[in-house]
C-alpha positions as CSV (number, residue, x, y, z in Angstrom):
1,M,15.2,-5.5,2.5
2,Q,15.0,-7.6,5.6
3,T,13.0,-4.8,7.3
4,H,10.1,-5.3,4.9
5,E,7.6,-8.1,4.7
6,W,8.1,-10.0,1.6
7,I,7.0,-12.8,-0.8
8,L,9.4,-15.4,-2.1
9,I,8.9,-16.3,-5.8
10,V,10.5,-19.6,-6.8
11,D,11.5,-19.6,-10.5
12,Y,10.9,-22.8,-12.4
13,G,11.6,-21.2,-15.8
14,S,8.4,-19.5,-16.7
15,Q,8.4,-16.6,-19.2
16,Y,6.1,-14.9,-16.8
17,T,8.1,-15.1,-13.5
18,Q,9.2,-11.5,-13.6
19,L,5.6,-10.5,-14.3
20,I,4.5,-12.1,-11.1
21,A,7.0,-9.9,-9.3
22,R,5.7,-6.8,-11.0
23,R,2.1,-7.6,-10.0
24,I,3.1,-8.1,-6.4
25,R,5.1,-4.9,-6.3
26,E,2.0,-3.1,-7.6
27,Q,0.3,-4.1,-4.4
28,Q,3.1,-2.5,-2.4
29,V,4.4,-5.8,-1.2
30,F,8.2,-6.5,-1.7
31,C,9.2,-9.8,-3.4
32,R,12.3,-11.6,-4.6
33,I,12.8,-14.3,-7.1
34,V,15.1,-17.2,-6.3
35,P,16.1,-20.2,-8.4
36,A,14.5,-23.5,-7.5
37,R,17.7,-24.8,-5.9
38,D,17.6,-22.0,-3.3
39,F,14.0,-22.6,-2.3
40,V,14.5,-24.2,1.2
41,P,17.5,-22.2,2.3
42,A,15.9,-18.9,1.4
43,L,12.6,-20.0,3.0
44,L,14.2,-21.1,6.3
45,A,16.6,-18.2,6.5
46,E,14.3,-15.2,6.0
47,R,10.7,-16.5,6.6
48,P,8.7,-14.7,3.9
49,K,5.0,-14.0,4.4
50,G,4.2,-16.3,1.5
51,V,5.7,-18.4,-1.3
52,I,4.8,-18.5,-5.0
53,L,5.9,-21.4,-7.2
54,S,6.1,-20.1,-10.8
55,G,5.1,-21.9,-13.9
56,G,7.7,-23.5,-16.2
57,P,8.2,-25.6,-19.3
58,S,8.8,-28.9,-17.5
59,S,6.5,-31.8,-16.8
60,V,6.5,-33.3,-13.3
61,H,7.0,-36.7,-15.0
62,H,10.3,-35.8,-16.6
63,P,13.2,-37.4,-14.8
64,E,15.1,-34.1,-14.5
65,A,12.0,-32.0,-13.6
66,P,12.9,-29.3,-11.0
67,L,10.7,-30.2,-8.0
68,P,10.5,-28.4,-4.7
69,P,11.4,-30.5,-1.6
70,K,8.3,-32.0,-0.1
71,E,9.2,-30.8,3.4
72,A,8.8,-27.2,2.2
73,F,5.0,-27.6,2.3
74,E,5.2,-28.4,6.0
75,S,6.5,-24.9,6.9
76,G,3.1,-23.4,7.6
77,I,3.9,-20.5,5.2
78,P,1.1,-19.8,2.7
79,T,2.1,-21.2,-0.7
80,L,0.6,-20.6,-4.1
81,G,1.6,-22.8,-7.1
82,I,1.0,-21.4,-10.5
83,C,0.7,-23.7,-13.6
84,Y,3.7,-26.0,-13.2
85,G,4.0,-24.9,-9.6
86,M,0.5,-26.2,-8.9
87,Q,1.3,-29.5,-10.7
88,A,4.6,-29.9,-8.7
89,M,2.7,-29.3,-5.4
90,A,0.0,-31.8,-6.2
91,H,2.4,-34.4,-7.5
92,L,4.6,-34.2,-4.4
93,L,1.6,-34.3,-2.0
94,G,0.1,-37.5,-3.5
95,G,-2.1,-36.2,-6.3
96,E,-2.1,-37.4,-9.9
97,V,-0.9,-35.2,-12.7
98,T,-1.7,-36.6,-16.2
99,A,-1.6,-35.4,-19.8
100,A,-4.6,-33.2,-20.3
101,T,-7.3,-34.6,-22.6
102,T,-7.7,-31.0,-23.9
103,R,-4.6,-28.9,-24.1
104,E,-5.3,-25.3,-23.2
105,Y,-3.3,-22.4,-24.5
106,G,-4.4,-18.8,-24.5
107,K,-7.7,-17.5,-23.3
108,S,-10.0,-19.9,-21.4
109,R,-13.1,-19.4,-19.3
110,V,-12.9,-20.3,-15.6
111,F,-15.9,-21.1,-13.4
112,V,-15.6,-20.4,-9.7
113,E,-16.9,-23.2,-7.5
114,Q,-15.8,-21.9,-4.1
115,G,-15.9,-18.1,-3.7
116,E,-13.4,-17.8,-0.8
117,G,-9.7,-17.9,-0.3
118,L,-8.1,-17.0,-3.7
119,F,-11.6,-16.2,-5.1
120,Q,-12.9,-14.0,-2.3
121,D,-15.2,-11.3,-3.8
122,I,-15.1,-13.2,-7.2
123,E,-18.2,-14.9,-8.4
124,G,-19.4,-16.6,-11.5
125,D,-16.9,-16.9,-14.4
126,F,-14.1,-15.0,-16.0
127,I,-11.5,-15.2,-18.8
128,S,-8.1,-16.5,-17.8
129,W,-4.8,-17.2,-19.6
130,M,-3.8,-20.9,-19.9
131,S,-0.6,-22.5,-21.1
132,H,-0.4,-26.1,-20.1
133,G,-0.3,-29.7,-21.5
134,D,-0.6,-31.6,-18.2
135,S,-3.4,-31.2,-15.6
136,I,-4.4,-32.5,-12.2
137,N,-6.7,-35.5,-12.0
138,E,-9.9,-34.4,-10.2
139,S,-10.5,-37.9,-8.8
140,T,-7.1,-38.2,-7.2
141,L,-6.4,-34.8,-5.6
142,P,-3.9,-34.7,-2.7
143,Q,-5.4,-35.4,0.7
144,G,-7.2,-32.4,2.1
145,F,-7.4,-30.5,-1.2
146,N,-10.6,-29.4,-2.9
147,I,-11.3,-28.0,-6.3
148,S,-12.2,-24.3,-6.2
149,A,-12.5,-23.6,-9.9
150,K,-12.8,-25.4,-13.2
151,T,-12.3,-24.4,-16.8
152,E,-14.9,-24.8,-19.5
153,H,-13.2,-28.1,-20.5
154,A,-13.8,-29.4,-16.9
155,V,-10.1,-29.1,-16.1
156,S,-9.1,-28.4,-12.5
157,A,-8.3,-24.7,-12.7
158,A,-7.7,-24.2,-9.0
159,I,-7.2,-26.3,-5.9
160,A,-6.9,-25.4,-2.2
161,N,-6.1,-26.9,1.1
162,K,-7.3,-24.1,3.4
163,E,-6.0,-25.7,6.7
164,R,-2.4,-26.1,5.4
165,K,-2.6,-22.7,3.5
166,L,-1.7,-24.4,0.2
167,Y,-3.2,-23.2,-3.1
168,G,-2.8,-23.8,-6.8
169,L,-3.9,-22.2,-10.0
170,Q,-3.6,-23.9,-13.4
171,F,-3.9,-20.5,-15.2
172,H,-1.7,-17.4,-14.9
173,P,-3.2,-14.6,-12.8
174,E,-0.1,-12.4,-13.4
175,V,-0.9,-11.7,-17.1
176,S,-3.2,-8.9,-18.2
177,H,-5.4,-11.4,-20.2
178,T,-6.7,-12.9,-16.9
179,E,-9.6,-10.7,-16.0
180,Q,-9.5,-11.3,-12.2
181,G,-5.8,-11.9,-12.0
182,Q,-4.9,-8.9,-9.8
183,Q,-7.8,-9.5,-7.5
184,I,-6.7,-13.2,-7.1
185,L,-3.1,-12.1,-6.2
186,K,-4.5,-9.5,-3.9
187,N,-6.5,-12.1,-2.1
188,F,-3.4,-14.3,-1.7
189,L,-1.3,-11.4,-0.4
190,F,-3.7,-9.8,2.0
191,G,-6.4,-12.3,2.7
192,I,-4.2,-15.4,3.0
193,C,-0.6,-14.2,3.7
194,E,-1.9,-11.2,5.8
195,C,0.5,-8.7,4.3
196,S,0.1,-5.1,5.2
197,G,1.6,-3.6,2.1
198,D,4.6,-1.7,3.6
199,W,6.7,-1.6,0.4
200,T,6.7,2.0,-0.7
201,M,9.4,4.0,-2.4
202,E,9.5,6.3,0.7
203,S,10.3,3.3,2.9
204,F,12.8,2.1,0.3
205,V,14.7,5.4,0.4
206,E,14.8,5.4,4.2
207,S,16.0,1.8,4.6
208,S,18.5,2.2,1.7
209,I,20.2,5.2,3.2
210,E,20.5,3.3,6.5
211,D,21.8,0.2,4.7
212,I,24.4,2.2,2.7
213,R,25.7,3.8,5.8
214,K,26.1,0.5,7.6
215,Q,27.7,-1.2,4.6
216,V,30.2,1.6,3.7
217,G,31.1,2.8,7.2
218,T,33.9,5.3,6.9
219,D,35.2,4.0,3.5
220,K,34.8,5.9,0.2
221,V,32.8,4.9,-2.8
222,V,33.6,5.5,-6.4
223,L,30.6,5.6,-8.7
224,G,30.5,5.8,-12.5
225,L,28.0,8.6,-13.3
226,S,26.8,8.3,-16.8
227,G,24.1,10.9,-16.7
228,G,21.4,8.3,-17.3
229,V,18.5,7.8,-14.9
230,D,19.9,4.7,-13.1
231,S,23.4,6.0,-12.2
232,S,22.0,9.4,-11.4
233,V,19.4,8.1,-8.9
234,A,22.1,5.8,-7.4
235,A,24.5,8.7,-7.0
236,I,22.0,11.1,-5.4
237,L,20.8,8.3,-3.1
238,M,24.3,7.4,-2.0
239,H,25.2,11.1,-1.6
240,K,22.3,11.5,0.8
241,A,23.6,8.6,2.8
242,I,27.4,9.2,2.9
243,G,27.9,12.8,1.5
244,D,31.5,13.5,0.4
245,Q,32.5,9.9,0.9
246,L,31.1,9.4,-2.5
247,Q,33.4,10.3,-5.4
248,C,31.6,10.3,-8.8
249,I,33.6,9.7,-11.9
250,F,32.2,10.5,-15.3
251,V,34.1,8.6,-18.0
252,D,34.0,10.1,-21.5
253,N,34.4,6.8,-23.4
254,G,33.9,8.3,-26.8
255,L,30.6,6.4,-27.0
256,L,28.3,9.1,-25.6
257,R,25.3,10.9,-27.0
258,A,25.7,14.5,-28.4
259,R,26.9,16.9,-25.7
260,E,26.5,14.3,-22.9
261,R,29.7,15.3,-21.1
262,E,28.8,19.0,-20.8
263,Q,25.3,18.2,-19.6
264,V,26.5,15.9,-16.8
265,E,29.0,18.5,-15.6
266,K,26.3,21.1,-15.4
267,D,23.5,19.0,-14.0
268,Y,25.4,17.1,-11.3
269,G,28.7,18.7,-10.7
270,E,27.1,22.1,-10.3
271,A,23.4,21.6,-9.5
272,F,23.8,18.8,-7.0
273,N,27.2,19.7,-5.7
274,L,28.5,16.1,-6.1
275,N,32.2,15.3,-6.0
276,L,32.6,14.8,-9.8
277,K,35.7,14.1,-11.7
278,V,35.7,13.9,-15.5
279,V,38.0,11.4,-17.2
280,D,38.6,11.4,-20.9
281,A,39.3,7.8,-21.8
282,S,37.8,7.8,-25.3
283,D,41.1,6.8,-27.0
284,V,41.5,3.8,-24.6
285,F,37.9,2.5,-25.3
286,L,38.1,2.9,-29.1
287,S,41.4,1.2,-29.3
288,K,40.2,-1.8,-27.4
289,L,37.0,-2.0,-29.5
290,A,38.9,-1.8,-32.8
291,G,37.9,-4.6,-35.1
292,I,35.3,-6.1,-32.6
293,S,31.9,-6.7,-34.1
294,D,30.5,-9.3,-31.7
295,P,28.0,-7.6,-29.3
296,E,28.8,-9.7,-26.3
297,K,32.5,-9.1,-26.8
298,K,31.8,-5.4,-27.0
299,R,29.9,-5.4,-23.8
300,K,32.5,-7.3,-21.9
301,I,35.4,-5.1,-23.2
302,I,33.5,-2.0,-22.3
303,G,32.6,-3.3,-18.8
304,E,36.1,-4.3,-18.0
305,T,37.6,-1.1,-19.3
306,F,35.1,0.9,-17.2
307,V,36.3,-1.0,-14.1
308,R,40.0,-0.6,-14.9
309,V,39.5,3.2,-15.3
310,F,37.7,3.3,-12.0
311,E,40.4,1.3,-10.3
312,A,43.1,3.6,-11.7
313,E,41.3,6.7,-10.5
314,S,40.4,5.2,-7.1
315,K,44.1,4.5,-6.5
316,K,44.6,8.2,-6.5
317,L,42.2,8.5,-3.5
318,T,42.5,7.0,0.0
319,D,40.1,4.6,1.7
320,V,38.2,3.7,-1.5
321,H,36.9,0.1,-1.2
322,Y,33.5,0.2,-3.1
323,L,32.4,0.6,-6.7
324,G,28.8,2.0,-6.8
325,Q,26.6,1.1,-9.7
326,G,23.0,1.8,-10.9
327,T,22.3,-1.8,-11.6
328,L,18.5,-2.5,-11.9
329,Y,16.5,-5.7,-11.6
330,P,15.9,-6.1,-15.3
331,D,19.7,-5.9,-15.8
332,V,20.2,-8.8,-13.4
333,V,17.4,-10.8,-15.0
334,E,18.6,-10.5,-18.6
335,S,22.3,-11.0,-17.7
336,Q,22.1,-14.1,-15.5
337,S,18.5,-15.2,-15.4
338,A,16.4,-14.2,-12.4
339,W,18.7,-14.7,-9.5
340,G,20.5,-17.6,-11.3
341,G,17.3,-19.3,-12.3
342,P,16.8,-21.7,-15.2
343,S,15.9,-19.1,-17.8
344,V,18.4,-18.4,-20.5
345,T,20.8,-15.4,-20.6
346,I,19.4,-12.8,-23.0
347,K,22.5,-10.5,-23.1
348,T,25.2,-9.4,-20.8
349,H,24.8,-6.0,-19.2
350,H,28.2,-4.3,-18.7
351,N,27.4,-3.6,-15.0
352,V,26.5,-7.3,-14.3
353,G,28.0,-10.0,-16.4
354,G,30.7,-7.7,-17.9
355,L,32.7,-7.1,-14.7
356,P,36.1,-8.8,-14.5
357,K,36.5,-11.6,-12.0
358,D,39.6,-10.0,-10.4
359,M,38.1,-6.7,-9.7
360,Q,39.6,-5.2,-6.6
361,L,36.6,-3.0,-5.5
362,K,33.6,-4.4,-3.7
363,L,30.2,-3.6,-5.3
364,I,27.4,-1.6,-3.8
365,E,24.2,-1.5,-5.9
366,P,21.4,0.1,-4.0
367,L,18.9,-0.1,-6.9
368,R,19.5,-3.8,-7.7
369,D,16.0,-4.9,-6.6
370,L,14.1,-2.2,-8.4
371,F,12.4,-1.9,-11.8
372,K,12.8,1.2,-13.9
373,D,9.5,2.8,-13.0
374,E,10.3,2.3,-9.3
375,V,13.7,4.0,-9.8
376,R,12.1,7.0,-11.4
377,E,9.7,7.3,-8.4
378,V,12.8,7.2,-6.1
379,G,14.4,9.9,-8.3
380,V,11.4,12.2,-7.8
381,L,11.4,11.7,-4.1
382,L,15.1,12.6,-4.0
383,G,14.4,15.9,-5.7
384,I,15.9,15.2,-9.2
385,P,14.2,17.3,-11.8
386,H,11.5,15.7,-14.0
387,E,13.5,16.2,-17.3
388,L,16.4,14.2,-15.8
389,V,14.3,11.5,-14.1
390,Y,12.3,10.8,-17.2
391,R,15.1,11.0,-19.6
392,H,15.1,8.1,-22.1
393,P,17.2,5.2,-21.0
394,F,20.7,4.9,-22.5
395,P,22.7,1.6,-22.5
396,G,25.8,1.3,-20.3
397,P,27.9,0.4,-23.4
398,G,26.7,3.5,-25.1
399,L,26.6,3.9,-28.8
400,A,28.8,0.9,-29.2
401,V,25.7,-1.3,-29.1
402,R,23.9,0.9,-31.5
403,I,26.5,0.4,-34.2
404,L,26.1,-3.1,-35.6
405,G,29.6,-4.2,-36.5
406,D,32.9,-2.5,-35.9
407,V,33.0,0.7,-33.8
408,T,34.9,3.5,-35.6
409,P,35.0,7.3,-35.1
410,E,33.2,7.8,-38.4
411,R,30.4,5.4,-37.5
412,L,30.1,7.0,-34.1
413,R,29.7,10.4,-35.8
414,M,26.9,9.1,-38.0
415,V,24.9,7.4,-35.3
416,R,25.4,10.2,-32.8
417,E,24.2,12.9,-35.3
418,A,21.3,10.7,-36.4
419,D,20.3,10.0,-32.7
420,E,20.4,13.7,-31.9
421,R,17.9,14.5,-34.7
422,V,15.6,11.7,-33.6
423,I,15.4,13.2,-30.1
424,E,15.1,16.8,-31.3
425,E,12.1,16.0,-33.5
426,I,10.1,13.9,-31.0
427,R,10.6,16.7,-28.5
428,K,9.3,19.3,-31.1
429,A,6.3,17.0,-31.7
430,G,5.5,16.8,-28.0
431,L,6.1,13.0,-28.0
432,Y,9.2,12.7,-25.8
433,D,7.4,12.0,-22.5
434,E,4.9,9.7,-24.3
435,I,7.7,7.5,-25.8
436,W,9.6,5.4,-23.3
437,Q,12.8,5.2,-25.4
438,A,13.8,6.4,-28.8
439,F,17.1,6.2,-30.6
440,A,19.0,5.6,-33.9
441,V,20.9,2.4,-34.9
442,L,23.6,2.3,-37.6
443,L,23.1,-0.9,-39.7
444,P,26.1,-2.8,-41.2
445,V,24.8,-2.4,-44.7
446,N,25.0,0.1,-47.6
447,T,22.2,0.7,-50.0
448,V,21.9,2.5,-53.4
449,G,20.4,5.9,-53.4
450,V,20.1,9.0,-55.6
451,M,21.2,12.4,-54.5
452,G,21.5,15.3,-56.8
453,D,21.0,13.1,-59.9
454,E,24.1,11.0,-58.7
455,R,24.2,7.5,-57.5
456,T,25.1,7.0,-53.8
457,Y,26.0,3.8,-52.0
458,E,25.8,4.8,-48.3
459,H,24.7,3.6,-44.8
460,V,21.3,2.9,-43.3
461,I,19.9,4.2,-40.1
462,A,17.1,2.3,-38.2
463,V,15.0,4.4,-35.9
464,R,13.7,2.6,-32.8
465,A,11.0,3.9,-30.5
466,V,9.2,1.8,-27.9
467,N,6.7,2.1,-25.1
468,S,7.3,0.2,-21.8
469,V,7.0,0.4,-18.1
470,D,9.9,-1.6,-16.7
471,A,12.0,-2.7,-19.8
472,M,10.8,-6.3,-19.3
473,T,8.4,-6.0,-22.1
474,A,7.9,-3.3,-24.8
475,D,5.9,-2.5,-27.8
476,W,6.9,-0.3,-30.7
477,S,5.6,3.2,-30.7
478,K,3.0,4.2,-33.2
479,M,4.7,7.4,-34.0
480,P,2.8,9.7,-36.5
481,P,4.0,9.2,-40.1
482,E,4.5,12.9,-40.5
483,V,7.0,12.9,-37.6
484,L,8.8,9.9,-39.0
485,G,9.0,11.6,-42.3
486,I,10.6,14.7,-40.8
487,I,13.1,12.5,-38.9
488,S,14.0,10.6,-42.1
489,N,14.3,13.8,-44.1
490,R,16.6,15.4,-41.6
491,I,18.9,12.4,-41.1
492,I,19.3,11.8,-44.9
493,N,19.9,15.5,-45.6
494,E,22.0,16.5,-42.6
495,V,24.0,13.4,-41.6
496,R,26.8,12.8,-44.1
497,G,27.0,9.2,-45.2
498,I,23.3,8.2,-44.7
499,N,21.0,7.7,-47.6
500,R,18.2,5.5,-46.1
501,V,16.1,5.4,-42.9
502,V,13.9,2.5,-41.7
503,Y,11.6,2.2,-38.7
504,D,11.7,-0.8,-36.3
505,I,8.2,-2.1,-35.6
506,S,9.2,-5.2,-33.5
507,S,8.1,-5.7,-29.9
508,K,9.9,-7.2,-26.9
509,P,9.6,-10.1,-26.9
510,P,10.6,-11.5,-29.3
511,A,13.1,-8.7,-30.0
512,T,15.1,-6.8,-27.3
513,I,14.8,-3.0,-27.1
514,E,18.4,-2.4,-28.0
515,W,19.6,-4.1,-31.2
516,E,22.7,-5.6,-29.5
């Protein structure tokens, strides 16, 4: 990534930090998020084109508030503080931050007073998204700063010190509710930071191939090929870089979708001529998962077992020193916060937090900086067919995290058969490409039903279908009722042990896409 110009995003715990990254990537500018503690080292070591200080839940007056070092503002690198980031900047440079007389949350109108810098080509007023309790005192701004925009409540909505290239916004330009948000970020990136916009997936492919070759040398790489989009794109990308030095291993862990193994052997072993070895380890996985119902324990067990299988297989080869993975940026964010930042861990992804500490293989993760939509674009550039690139995501731990409670062969059969019918029916309805992800979940409850005039007491399947771009946020799919009816009817009539089907209409946040 060092060959690309880039923007440094400092994470102070905002729920919108990853959204800032998405908005910057959309402008074809690369960016990375670092925790507040790494601000100065990252800044001095790599010299980004600009710095963005994110929002966050803290007040600058709290004794443990995470504050950037004051000397960071002397670097000459353009810096934009958003919400808490703006308050921290003003506070450290001599301004006064006080409790706002009017707390602003949600939509608020902003009036532009200086139509230059961040507000170039923006005149008059627009709707913004606010979320703050503190504000900057207009009468005690830091030296050299001016107010460039105010809210309808006379709160300082934007400040600027043009000479020092320091800017602040009290509102959030990264959210879709802010009408001029993308233009404001564009003005910062291109007008102030003078970025050229060299971050394209074509350039990513070129630089990644070069980086992989340098990192691997003459060693060999073992990659776990699941057949999902992430591992498939990672495999083809690495194969283009190092050819037969890549050994792909497909592990049949007993937690797969219907006919998954046969499809992978056909699509990748034959069509792409990859070195592909199939290992049947289903008995090993199921024995280790026996009696385990906690989702985090499931993920860690599956992650460690995957690695142990890879290590065992790699010992049969020579010069294997790397484990290749299709880890994506959202995986990293949810597993350990954004680059170790102050946000909480949502869940452990098996290919991030589930890896054992004594793993003998070194990791190589060429997609670690990408969002899902970027990975799919890379897949198209690599020549992977549309139906594979746009296949619905499947979790690394497989059906184990779509069974709430213990994982048993019988429960796997039910969720696998139900899932197969969900996919078949949305394909028949022409909805597969419209829906980002759809699947079935087996719930840990039984309900009373009536079949053939007899009472039943059987399991419940929840159908989940969402629309998303990058898995960071998602909304439930408004699937036609008649399609849901067909899905429900088929599952209840064709999957033995199921007598009730429900539809999940929760969004992310507050829910996650997967149930575990």
